N, C-alpha and C positions, 0 to 999 in steps of 0.2 A: 551531455549537456554542451560540451565543447563543440562537438560535431554540428549541433543545431544552432550554435551561436547564442545560447541562452545562459550567459554568465553574468548578467547584470545583477545589481544589488537586489532588485525585487525577485528575480528568478532564484537567486541563492536563498533568499528568505523563504520563498515558497517551497523550495526543495527541502530546506531544513524542517519546516513545519510539517511537510508531508512525511518525511522519514520518521519524525516523532509520532505522528498519527499511525503510521504503519507498525512501528515498534509497539505502541500501545495495543493495537489490534493483535499482534503476536502474543503479547502478555496475557490478554484476556483469553485467547485461544489456549494458551498453556494452562491456565487455571481450569478451563473447561475440560481439557484433556487429562487433568489430574496431575500435572507436573509443573506447578507454579515456580519451581526453583530453577528451571532451565528453558532456554529457547533453542530448539533444534530443528532438524529437517521436518519433523512432523508438525511442529507449530507453524513453520513456514508454509507447508502445504495446506494446513487448516485455514490460515489467514488468506491464502490464495483462493481457496474454495469460497470463503466468505465474500471476498471481493468479486469473484465471478457471479455469485448469487445477487449481490448488491447491484452489479452492472446490468443484470436482467431487469431490475425493478426501476432503476433511475440512472440518469446520466451523471457521472462524477469523474473526477480525475484525481490521481495521486501522483501527478507528474513529478519527477521523471521516472518514478518507480512503478507506476501503473498508468502508462500513457493512454490517451483517448482511443487509440487504435484497438485496445483490448475491451473497450466498453461496447456493449450491444446497442446499436442505434436502430430505431424503427422508422 
């Protein structure tokens, strides 16, 4: 975020909201994987796969954790 000059109050609020959304996604994937008591590499990979699938269907961003460059654009 520092490199791109995105440290304003709105950028930080957006980043905080997006990390919360990403952690919630990891939590739901952990439950789906049958391990609701921990977040590990497998839940991270599952969340990543879900974000990739979502990117195929719609344009979204989870900036700075999932920048627009990773979203499929037609």
